[in-house]
N, C-alpha and C positions, 0 to 999 in steps of 0.2 A: 253545586249538587255532584253526589260522589256517581265515579262512573262507575257502568256495570263490570269494568275490568276492577277494579278491586272486591268487588263480591264474589270472584273465582279465586283470587289471589289470596284467600286466606284472610285480608287484611278489612273485610268486611264492613259495606259501604254504609250500612243501617245504623251499625255502630259508630261510626264515624258522624254520623250527625246527633245521637242520642248519647251515645256511650263514651266519644272521642276514645276510642283502642289506644293504646301507647304501648310503644316497642321498646326495648330494650330490658333496665329495670335487672333483677335478679341475673345475674350468669347463667346459662343454660348449656351445658355440653350438647353437643351434636348429637345426633342417635347416630351410632355405627354405618355402617355403608350395607355392611349385611339385615339388617334390620328390614328395609321396605325398599325396592327400588326406585328410581327417580320418577316414575308414574307412579310411586303410591301403590302397590302392590305389598304381596308377601311371599318372603321366604320360607322353605320349607321347615324351620324350624318353626315362624310364627303360624302356619297351619298348622299345628303339632299344637300349641299352643292355644290357638284360640276354642280349637277343640276340646282340648282338655278343659281350655276355662269354659266353655257352654253346657257341655255334659256333667262338669260338677256344679256348678250353680244351677241347673236343673233341681241336680237330685238332694241339691242341699236345700233348695227352696223349697221343692215339693217336702220335703223334712219339715222344715221352721212354717210352711202355709199349714201344715194338718192341723195345731193348735186352733189358728185363726176359724177353718173349716170344721171342728169342733167344740168351740165355743158356741157357736149357735145352735148345735143338737144336744149334746150328750154331756158339756163340762158340769152346766149346772143342775141339773138331775142328778148326777152320779157322785161328784164331790163337795156338793154346797146344797145338798138334800133339806135343811132346815130352815133356808131363808124362805121369806116371801119372793113373789116372782122379780119384783124390780130390783130386789136387795142381791139374788141371787145372778142375776144379771154384771151388778155392778161389783162383784167379787171373781167372777167370770174374766169380766175385763180387767181388771185392776193386777189378776195373775197373768192375765196378759199384758198388761205394762212391765210386769218384772222381768221380760226377755229383753225388754227397749233398755230398763237400765243396768240391764248387764252387759249391754252391747259395746258403751264405750269403754269401758274396763275393758272389755276383750279386744276391743279396736287398736285402745294402746299398748297392752300386753303384747298380742302378736303381731302388731304393725310395730313394737320394737325388733319383734322376732323378724321382721321379713326385712326391714333395713339394716338391720346389724348383723344377720344371718342367713339369709337368702330367700327369696321368693317361694320355693317348693318348699323347705320344711313348714311355714308357717300354713301356705294354703294343707296342705298334709295333718297338719295338728287341727285347721278348723272341721275340716271334715270327719274326724275322730273324735272328737267332742259332740258333731251334731249327731252323730251315729249314737251314741251311746245315751242320749239327752230322748231320743224319739222313742228309740227301742224301750226305753226305760218309761216313759208314759204309755207305750202300751203296754206294757206288763203290771203297769201299777194295779192295782187292789180300788174297788171303790169304799166310799165313805161307810159305807151296811157293812164292807168287812174289818177296818182297821179303824174308824173311827174321824178322830181327827187329823193321824197321819197321813192320812190321802193328800188332801190339800198340804199339808207340809210338803211331804213328795213332790207332788205333781207342781208346789211352788219352782222346787231345788233343781228338778229336771229344767224347768222354763229357763231358769237362770244359765244351768251348764248350755240350753241351747243357743241364750241370748246372748251369750259367751262365744262361742262357736263361730254365730253368727253377725259377729261384733268386724270380722274381719274376712269373711268368704266373698261378697260382693267388690267388696274395697280391692282384696287378691287378685280375684278376674279380672276388673279394669286394670290395674295395676299392670300384669303383667303382657295383655293384648296392647297395651296401648303405647307400651313400652319395645313390642316387638313391631309395632306400623311405624308407618310414616304420619306427622303431625296434621299433614293434611288431608289423611283419612281416619283420623284417632273416634272421630264419631259414628263414622258408617262402621267399622269393625267393631267397637266396644258396643252400638247398639244390637247389637246379634248376643249381646252377654246379656244385655239389659232388657231383653225380650223373654230370652227363659225366669226372672222371677214372677211375670204371669201368667205362663206358663207352668210352671210349676204351681200357682193357683190354681189351677185351673183340673190337674192331676190330681191334687189333693183334695179340691171340692169336687170333681169325677167319680174320686174316690168313695168320698163318703158317699154321693147320691146312689152310687152302684151299694155298699152298705146300706141306706135307710131302705131299699125294698124288702128286705128280709123282714120277717111278723117283728112286731115291736120287741117282744119280749126277748128274742132271739139279738136285736140290734145293739141293746142297750145291755146286753149280757157279754156277748163277746164278739157280734159282728164290727159295734165301731173301733175292736182294736182292730181287728185284720188292715186296715192303712197304713196304722202305724208300723204293723210289724213287717210287714212289706218292705219299708227302706232296711232293712237289715241284706236282703239280697241285693238291695240299690245301691250299699255304702259298699261291699265289695268290688262293684265295675266303678266308682268314681274313686275308691280306693288305687286301684291300679293303673286309671288314667292318668291321675296325678303323679304316680311314682315315676313315669314318662317325661313328667316336664323336666327343662334345663333352665338354666339361669338366665332373665333376660341380657340381651347385648349391651344393652345402656345401664341394665347394671350392674355387669363385670365392668363394662367402661369406666364409670362413678366410682366404685370402688375401688378399680387401680389407680385414676386419678387421685382419688384421695391418699393412696397410701404414697404413692409419690410427691405429694405435696405435708406428706406427716399430722393431716389434716381428718384422718377419721375418726366421728364420733362413735367412743362408747355405747352413748345415751343419746339415737339421732332427734329423741322427742325436743331435748333439751335443744337443741339448733335449730327444731321448726318453729320454738316457741317465742324462740328468744328473732329467727330470723325472717320468718314466715306465717306471725300472728294475724296477719290483715287478710292472707290465705285463708286461713283456719276459719276465723269470721265470715269470710265472705262466703266458703262452701258453707258455715253453718248457718247463714239466713238465708241465701237463697234457695234452700232446697227445702221449707217451711210450707211452699205451699204442697209440693209432690206429698210430702210426710204427711199430713196434715188427713191429705187425701186418699193415699192409697192403700191403706187397710182400714180406712173407714169401709171403701170397696170390699174388699177382700174378707172384712171381719165381720166387721157391725151390721151389712147390708141382708146377710141370712138370718141375725139377729133379730131383724128390727122386721123383715118381711113375714116373720114367721111370729113375733109378739101380737098381744092380742089388737095394737093399736092398728095392724093391717089385717094381719088372720090368715096369710097365706098358709100353705102346708108347705111341708118342708121339703119333701120332692120337687116340688115346683119353685120355691125359691132357690135351691139348690143349682137346677137347670138354667134361672135365669142367672146368677154371677157367673156359671161356667160358662155360656153360651156369651156373654159381655164381656169377660176377661178374654175372652178366646181373641176378641179384635185387637188386642193390642199386639197381641203375638207379631202378627202382620203389620202393625204400622209401626213400632216403635222402630225397628230397623229405619224406616224411613226417615225419622225426628233426627237420627243419629246424620243419615245422610245429608240432612240441611242444616244440620250443625255445621259440618265441614263446608257448606258452600255459603251459608250468612254469619256463622256464627256460633259458638254451644250458649252463649250469654245469651243471644238474642232471640235463640229458639227457648230457653230455659223461661224467659223473660215473657215472652209470649206465649206460652203453654201458662206459665204463669196466670197472668192476664186473664184468661178463659175461664182459670179456676175461680176469678172471682164471678164472673158473669154466670157461670154454671149451678154455684152452690144452691141455689134457691130450687133450680127448677129439679137438679137430681134428688133432692129430699122429697121436693113434690112428685117425683113420678114414682117413686119409689113408694108412697103413701096411698099414689092410686092401689095399688094390692092386683094388677092383673101381672101376665107371664110378661105379658106385650112392655107396658109401661117398665117392668123391673129392667127389662131384657135392654131396654132401651136408654135407661139410665147406664145403666152400667156401662154397656160397649159403649155410649159418649165418653164419658168419664175414664175409661179406660183406655177407648181407643184412638183418641183423638187429644184427651188433655193429659192424664197420666202416660199414656206412649210421648208427648213432646216432653214433657220431664225427666222421663226416663231416657229417653234416647238423644239428649242432650246431655244429659249428667256423667258419662263416662268421660266424655274430650274436655266438658267446662270443667270437674274435678281433677282431672288429669295436669293438665295444662296450670293450674293453680301451684304446682309445685314442682321442685327438681326431682331430678330419680333418688339421692341418695338419701331423702324424707320424703318421699312422694306418698306412700305406705301408711307410715302414721299419721301424716297431714289428711287424708283423704281419709283415711278410720274414724280422726277423730273428728273434725268436721261432720261426717254425714253420721254417725253414730250417734256424738252427743246432741244433733238434732235428733235425730229416732228416738233417742229417751224422754225428751224435754216434750216432741211432740207428736211422733209418730205412736210411741206407748202409751199417751193419755187421751190422745184425739176420739177413737170410742166409746170412752166411758165418759169425757168430758160433754159428748154431743147426746150420748144415752141421757147422761143427768140431766141436760136440757130440756129435752123431750120429756123425759118422766114432768120435770117443774110444771112444764104449760102443759100436763096430761095431753098429748100428742101430736103439739103446731110445733112446725119445726122453722119456724122461722128465726129465733134466738141461734139452733145450732147452726143455719145456713150463714146467718152473720159470722159466727166464727169461725167457719171452714175461709167465709170473703176476706176477712180479718188476716189468716192465714197467711194464703196467696200472697195478699197486699203486702205483706213484709218480703215474700221475696223480689216481686216486682221493685219496689224500692231498693232494698241492697243490692241486683244487679244495677242499677241506671246509679246510683251511687257509686257503682266499683268502677265506672268510665270503662268499663268494655275488656274488663280482667277477664281473662279466662275464656275467651275468644279464640285467641288459637296461640300458637307455642311460644311465641315472643309478646305476649299480652300479661302482662303482671300488673299485681296491686301496689303501685309504689307509689301514687298520689291518688289519694281519693278523693271526689267534692267537699 
């Protein structure tokens, strides 16, 4: 039996018995001494990077979550008014998916910039693209004013938004992971990963506030206010990002590559040559997370206010806002558990819980009360998504060396997002419509996605659990 010492040293006793963690593998340069102290603390530069990443990620995910909040309230009637109710819903979430299709492209392009030219210019570019797209949506005329050009421009802005978001969270995780000790990566990146749910809370809360306006005022100009507010937030995020410095680990890797004359002009080529298994593991390991997180964030409000449930718009927004807020508190503790038991172990465990919870989640929503909907979202976000979110930062960062970490994480996360997260709300809605409101087929789809994640992590034999566990020999 594995000793408790193994749990505390990062060798992960649980994964020794199930995942068989392997050491060695790909050469990983040690983090410079200034990155963290021997107890896993943070240097002053690391604290600055953490604050910059937290604030910037919060603002960007507020921007990105706005469309999800608007999708269930105003997008269908204002931009697809000629459609039947079910068709309008599918059109709304098809536009939602466009943002996810753009994310892998943005991840590849901006990830290349981050690995080739530095983390800072990449993170500045993401914030600029997100601001342009979000403010553009807030100023966009509706279909009643400009006809077919309204949904076309909406798709264009959604594409730009997705392109920028394709490297945002990856960049923030990369910067913080490279500033901290591998022994504390889960804990510190967990704070970064608690910002997306907080951004969702703020976006949903903004629409909740706007929804109290008279119906005519809300549909005329009130829904635009949450989008336009991001213009002010943009300048805050931009200033914070300009204060960032390149991480010591990245600088050291570039200096080492220069000495060996081994610097790659196209980091993604080296990534696909030497770390493609890491990309595959990151891609499949995120299946359960991606299927559920955006379903909760965007589909829940739409479904709760649909004829299948019939909840009022304000009650649905309250339920989703309160339920999502739980994850803001619990996500960092999932990161702490990742440091103690292994990021892959925590990610697999949370994904396994996602299999069990898929059907109860949808049935709780279907009950149609504020209490049941809040419970559904609270458990979904506060336990399962907190577990998959809090562990994924360390899990992903541990899969790749610094010279192409940005590209590797972005490609794995965003390719998965394009295929799974982008289409899950549309698939679930189509399954519910096909069965006239019954949710068992949709639950089966969610459970299948979580099963893929569990199987992939088990077969990886511990890769991603700590900085010495690499994807070298899959079972």
